[in-house]
Phi, psi and omega in degrees: 000125180302157185301316182297318180291324177298322177296320177298316179297318182295315181292316181291321178296320177294318177297324177292323176301315178297316182297314180291318183297326186266359181232286186299322183265004183287315185299329182302329182262321190260352184300315183295309178296326175300312183299317179298314184289324183270358179070035179231196182249159177299316177303329178292320177297318178291332175296320176297321177296320178296323176299320178299321179293321177296316178300318180298325178296320181288328182280331188309309181299320179294319178296316179299320178296323178295321178292323176302322182278314193254343189092169186281335187302304182294323182294314182289330175295316176297322180299321177303319179291324177296316177301315180298316180297314181296318180291322176296319177296324178296318178296333181267356185300136180244358180193189184295322180299314178294323179299309183291322179297318179297317180291333175295317177297316178298322178298322175299318177295319179297323180290342182237004186222007177260202191308315187302318180289322177296318177299315180297323178297318180291320178295323178297327180276320191242357178062221185290351179267017186276357188301314182296321179293321177299316177298321182298317182288332176289334175295319177293305187288349174299343179262013184299315179290324179299323178274315190291314183297310179296321181293316178297318180296318180294315180297318181295319182292332184264323187238348182098162186290329181293312179294332175297316177298317179297320180297315177297321179299315179297320178298325178294324180284317186274335184243304185298314181299311177298323179296316178292331177291341179283348179299139177297151174288136180282150175294158178305145181296143178285131179300150179300145178266133180289167187299320181296317178294322179296319180294319179296317179297321180295322181292324182276342181227076186295343181277353181290138180289134178238138182292140176226154179297320181299315180296321179297315180294318181297311183293323177300317180292316182298316180294320179295317181297315183287327174293321178300315182295311184295321180289321178298316180292321179297325183277329192232010187303311181301315180293324178296316180297319178293325176295332179277001177102003180281152174284168178299322179295319179294321178299319178294320178300315180299316178299323181288339180280336187294314180301307177300325178294321177298311182294319178300319179293324178291325174297318176299318177297321180294331182259265188293318186289345179289347173278351182258146178301137181305330179295321180291318178293327177293321177297318177299314183294322182295335181278347189287319178296311176302321179295318178295320178296319179297319179296318181292316181292325182278322187261349179085192190298336180296339179267004182301316177299324177297318177302314181301317181293314181295315179298314181297317180296315178298316181295324179297316180287323181293331174299319176292320181299330177298335176265323187274325182298311177301328180293315183281334181279318187251342184091172186281337185291131180067020186300315186298314180295317180294321178298319177299319179293317181297331185271356179300307178299327180295317179294322178295316177298321179297321181294324182269350186298312182302319181290311186294315180290329176297320177297316179298321180293321178296323186274321190246354184063224180299341177298345176299339176299333176298325178295308182293324179293320179295318178297318178296318178296324177296321177296319178298315179296321180297323179295334176291342179283341176286145183297143178296133182298137178287146178298139180289148180267000000 
């Protein structure tokens, strides 16, 4: 990777680590103290977080279209300010109205400042050659929970949840904003090609990716299915492991294995797997959660660490696939807007996952894994519907 591009990946990856740590991973640590202080319940705090995810789904296509026009630098810089504003408002919240309003602002930032927007920014800069850069920023942000959870917990225990929100807000202004400002300015947007010119180009270059309804439906379903699984596991993994017969210590061990497995799989994607078509690596990754669930259900708690490694590795590669598959299937033009549209069902599934999987866990215990495994297997089957990649010339 050239030096200039490596610098872009490092700055954007660090900014993404901050963005994920201070938003997506925040409720796991602060929901309980927030609920106590505001006189509400923990599920209500998570409901506000779910509203933020819905808002992010609605904002995503508009944000992606803005990146297609302007490049990622101005959009992500504004997003840093939105995160700071939302987190400061969250720290000042005095009741449910303030709580939900703050999370709505944070949701606007999430819809325009997390992975999808970062991927679109890289595609806007590097076009079809953005795959390695996309993998690179996920290597950085793969440590968001590793950094975010301990830091939020330490700040909350020492200063309280409100000052924790203020601290994250200040970091977005002092760290996130300058890092996003380091992104290169994108070249002027290419004017739209009329239908006749597009048809002529397609006839002369049959290997160019063209959008199809089938591919759009398949990728929308796959992304929604995999987001549902990853969010369900993030919310309920310890309780799920105990329901499967694991001890509390084993449940913690399994949780600790997921992060390194994600990063390890991304390193593999960065190295050997980048020689493989993204569709093939996505098919492999989609099969890992169902395989891990089958091992755990068949072999019992002794197989829990295997489940953790397989689930984490699959989730790590699928995070990259969310950026690379639309690029290779549809091409770089209009990538940001299309990426935002593809992720709308995923954000909705993500918002409902903690509640729905929690209900399944309450009713079926470890059998709830059958739900996530079936969804994962369906995603794997759906990827088989995409055309097999043609051999490169």
